[in-house]
Backbone as CSV, one residue per row, in Angstrom:
resi,resn,N_x,N_y,N_z,CA_x,CA_y,CA_z,C_x,C_y,C_z
1,MET,144.899,-25.775,-3.560,145.804,-25.813,-4.676,147.192,-25.344,-4.243
2,ASN,147.222,-24.286,-3.446,148.513,-23.753,-3.032,149.256,-24.736,-2.134
3,HIS,148.558,-25.333,-1.175,149.204,-26.319,-0.309,149.758,-27.470,-1.130
4,TRP,148.955,-27.969,-2.032,149.347,-29.099,-2.870,150.578,-28.750,-3.707
5,ALA,150.534,-27.628,-4.391,151.636,-27.227,-5.259,152.925,-26.999,-4.473
6,LEU,152.802,-26.520,-3.246,153.976,-26.263,-2.419,154.441,-27.496,-1.648
7,GLY,153.671,-28.592,-1.729,154.036,-29.813,-1.018,153.805,-29.729,0.478
8,LEU,152.900,-28.864,0.905,152.590,-28.717,2.326,151.545,-29.761,2.699
9,THR,151.998,-30.851,3.255,151.121,-32.006,3.460,150.638,-32.134,4.894
10,ASN,150.279,-31.027,5.507,149.793,-31.072,6.881,148.334,-31.524,6.962
11,HIS,147.684,-31.752,5.826,146.333,-32.303,5.778,146.396,-33.622,5.010
12,PHE,145.701,-34.623,5.496,145.755,-35.955,4.896,145.484,-35.938,3.401
13,VAL,144.442,-35.247,2.991,144.063,-35.239,1.572,145.178,-34.646,0.711
14,ILE,145.807,-33.594,1.176,146.903,-32.983,0.420,148.066,-33.968,0.318
15,GLY,148.325,-34.688,1.391,149.383,-35.693,1.357,149.112,-36.781,0.335
16,VAL,147.873,-37.202,0.233,147.508,-38.257,-0.729,147.747,-37.786,-2.157
17,VAL,147.253,-36.591,-2.502,147.425,-36.132,-3.880,148.871,-35.734,-4.177
18,ALA,149.589,-35.233,-3.179,151.004,-34.917,-3.378,151.786,-36.192,-3.655
19,GLU,151.480,-37.248,-2.930,152.138,-38.532,-3.170,151.768,-39.084,-4.542
20,GLY,150.541,-38.816,-4.970,150.100,-39.265,-6.289,150.973,-38.721,-7.404
21,ILE,151.458,-37.489,-7.247,152.367,-36.928,-8.245,153.628,-37.782,-8.315
22,GLY,154.186,-38.098,-7.165,155.395,-38.909,-7.122,155.199,-40.315,-7.657
23,LYS,154.003,-40.845,-7.491,153.697,-42.187,-7.993,153.229,-42.156,-9.447
24,ARG,153.147,-40.955,-10.010,152.698,-40.753,-11.386,151.273,-41.271,-11.616
25,ILE,150.422,-41.041,-10.621,149.012,-41.396,-10.741,148.316,-40.264,-11.490
26,PRO,147.697,-40.554,-12.636,147.009,-39.496,-13.375,145.938,-38.841,-12.503
27,THR,145.954,-37.525,-12.457,145.059,-36.787,-11.576,144.445,-35.599,-12.301
28,VAL,143.163,-35.385,-12.061,142.448,-34.234,-12.592,142.065,-33.348,-11.411
29,ALA,142.302,-32.053,-11.543,141.906,-31.095,-10.514,141.143,-29.955,-11.178
30,MET,140.047,-29.561,-10.552,139.285,-28.420,-11.052,138.950,-27.546,-9.847
31,PRO,139.820,-26.545,-9.571,139.634,-25.732,-8.369,138.360,-24.894,-8.423
32,CYS,137.581,-25.012,-7.367,136.345,-24.244,-7.241,136.658,-23.054,-6.328
33,VAL,137.040,-21.953,-6.941,137.468,-20.770,-6.209,136.730,-19.544,-6.732
34,ASN,136.700,-18.508,-5.910,136.031,-17.292,-6.375,137.044,-16.317,-6.971
35,ALA,136.528,-15.288,-7.622,137.363,-14.337,-8.352,138.320,-13.565,-7.442
36,ALA,137.986,-13.380,-6.181,138.887,-12.695,-5.262,140.061,-13.598,-4.892
37,TYR,139.792,-14.856,-4.635,140.843,-15.796,-4.245,141.920,-15.898,-5.319
38,VAL,141.526,-15.935,-6.567,142.492,-16.146,-7.651,143.385,-14.931,-7.885
39,GLN,143.104,-13.815,-7.223,143.957,-12.636,-7.348,145.253,-12.779,-6.559
40,HIS,145.292,-13.742,-5.655,146.522,-13.954,-4.891,147.607,-14.427,-5.857
41,PRO,148.790,-13.830,-5.801,149.828,-14.168,-6.779,150.267,-15.632,-6.753
42,GLN,150.112,-16.307,-5.640,150.540,-17.706,-5.569,149.624,-18.631,-6.359
43,PHE,148.368,-18.242,-6.529,147.404,-19.132,-7.177,147.846,-19.527,-8.583
44,VAL,148.190,-18.574,-9.402,148.602,-18.874,-10.780,149.883,-19.700,-10.789
45,ARG,150.808,-19.378,-9.901,152.046,-20.166,-9.811,151.745,-21.603,-9.411
46,SER,150.777,-21.772,-8.516,150.418,-23.122,-8.078,149.822,-23.935,-9.227
47,LEU,148.961,-23.307,-10.019,148.391,-24.019,-11.166,149.491,-24.443,-12.120
48,GLU,150.429,-23.552,-12.371,151.533,-23.858,-13.274,152.391,-25.003,-12.723
49,THR,152.680,-24.964,-11.438,153.475,-26.014,-10.806,152.793,-27.364,-10.944
50,LEU,151.497,-27.404,-10.653,150.766,-28.664,-10.736,150.688,-29.167,-12.175
51,ARG,150.435,-28.276,-13.107,150.405,-28.691,-14.523,151.761,-29.251,-14.941
52,ASN,152.842,-28.602,-14.534,154.185,-29.079,-14.873,154.498,-30.420,-14.226
53,ALA,153.804,-30.736,-13.143,153.987,-32.015,-12.462,153.099,-33.110,-13.060
54,GLY,152.298,-32.758,-14.075,151.471,-33.753,-14.746,150.018,-33.785,-14.341
55,VAL,149.604,-32.880,-13.476,148.204,-32.822,-13.059,147.396,-32.101,-14.143
56,ALA,146.271,-32.681,-14.527,145.373,-32.024,-15.479,144.537,-31.024,-14.688
57,VAL,144.896,-29.754,-14.769,144.200,-28.705,-14.026,143.195,-28.038,-14.957
58,LEU,141.924,-28.159,-14.625,140.849,-27.585,-15.435,140.399,-26.277,-14.793
59,TYR,141.002,-25.215,-15.245,140.687,-23.903,-14.703,140.715,-22.900,-15.838
60,GLY,139.729,-22.026,-15.878,139.635,-21.045,-16.950,138.741,-21.580,-18.056
61,PRO,138.838,-21.023,-19.250,137.992,-21.496,-20.353,138.159,-23.004,-20.561
62,GLY,137.055,-23.702,-20.605,137.090,-25.157,-20.732,137.189,-25.872,-19.400
63,GLY,137.215,-25.112,-18.321,137.281,-25.672,-16.972,136.412,-24.837,-16.061
64,PHE,136.787,-24.759,-14.797,136.016,-23.941,-13.857,136.382,-22.482,-14.059
65,GLU,135.372,-21.647,-14.173,135.586,-20.208,-14.268,135.003,-19.574,-13.005
66,PRO,135.831,-18.850,-12.256,135.397,-18.334,-10.954,134.279,-17.309,-11.049
67,ASN,133.476,-17.302,-9.993,132.412,-16.308,-9.874,132.813,-15.305,-8.797
68,GLU,132.049,-14.259,-8.674,132.335,-13.234,-7.668,132.100,-13.802,-6.265
69,PRO,132.847,-13.338,-5.271,132.662,-13.815,-3.905,131.204,-13.662,-3.462
70,GLY,130.699,-14.670,-2.797,129.340,-14.633,-2.270,128.269,-14.981,-3.280
71,THR,128.669,-15.318,-4.480,127.671,-15.674,-5.493,127.852,-17.125,-5.923
72,GLY,128.176,-17.974,-4.958,128.391,-19.391,-5.241,127.231,-20.000,-6.004
73,ARG,127.554,-20.924,-6.843,126.534,-21.594,-7.640,126.857,-23.086,-7.714
74,PRO,126.664,-23.814,-6.601,127.021,-25.229,-6.573,126.355,-26.042,-7.678
75,GLU,125.148,-25.656,-8.046,124.449,-26.400,-9.100,125.099,-26.183,-10.456
76,GLY,125.924,-25.165,-10.582,126.572,-24.873,-11.847,127.994,-25.398,-11.956
77,TYR,128.458,-26.131,-10.931,129.820,-26.671,-10.994,129.897,-27.665,-12.144
78,PRO,130.840,-27.506,-13.043,130.884,-28.329,-14.259,131.491,-29.720,-14.049
79,TRP,130.783,-30.538,-13.281,131.261,-31.903,-13.026,131.525,-32.662,-14.326
80,ASP,130.709,-32.399,-15.334,130.871,-33.113,-16.598,132.261,-32.899,-17.189
81,LEU,132.843,-31.724,-17.026,134.182,-31.457,-17.546,135.242,-32.275,-16.814
82,ALA,135.121,-32.335,-15.487,136.080,-33.112,-14.701,135.975,-34.597,-15.022
83,LEU,134.755,-35.093,-15.110,134.572,-36.511,-15.414,135.036,-36.846,-16.821
84,ALA,134.780,-35.969,-17.774,135.238,-36.204,-19.152,136.763,-36.230,-19.211
85,ALA,137.421,-35.355,-18.465,138.886,-35.345,-18.439,139.418,-36.631,-17.831
86,ALA,138.773,-37.112,-16.775,139.188,-38.375,-16.162,139.028,-39.536,-17.143
87,VAL,137.929,-39.552,-17.874,137.690,-40.609,-18.862,138.781,-40.556,-19.938
88,ARG,139.119,-39.367,-20.409,140.178,-39.234,-21.433,141.498,-39.801,-20.929
89,ILE,141.814,-39.505,-19.684,143.070,-40.003,-19.109,143.050,-41.527,-19.040
90,VAL,141.958,-42.082,-18.570,141.858,-43.537,-18.439,141.921,-44.198,-19.812
91,GLU,141.216,-43.644,-20.779,141.178,-44.239,-22.115,142.521,-44.132,-22.833
92,SER,143.330,-43.153,-22.487,144.624,-43.005,-23.153,145.742,-43.768,-22.448
93,ALA,145.439,-44.368,-21.306,146.451,-45.114,-20.564,146.810,-46.404,-21.317
94,PRO,148.085,-46.777,-21.247,148.514,-48.009,-21.935,147.914,-49.264,-21.332
């Protein structure tokens, strides 16, 4: 999230999504991070930057809610929320 928000495109995937902002491609992001990672001050700024750029960021209530470090729960990742947000974007497109 931080690389993307800062436009640091040294990784192919970050370059693709960063370019998507410029091309105005509707994008949904749901960061899967732990509670320690989100304490970094840049994280919240990055979410705000991406939201202001038009990215639908699903984080917090109604999106991904972080767990404590080392207590990953891949089976609990809320894919349904990300897919529902993508469907809403597609259905609202002209």
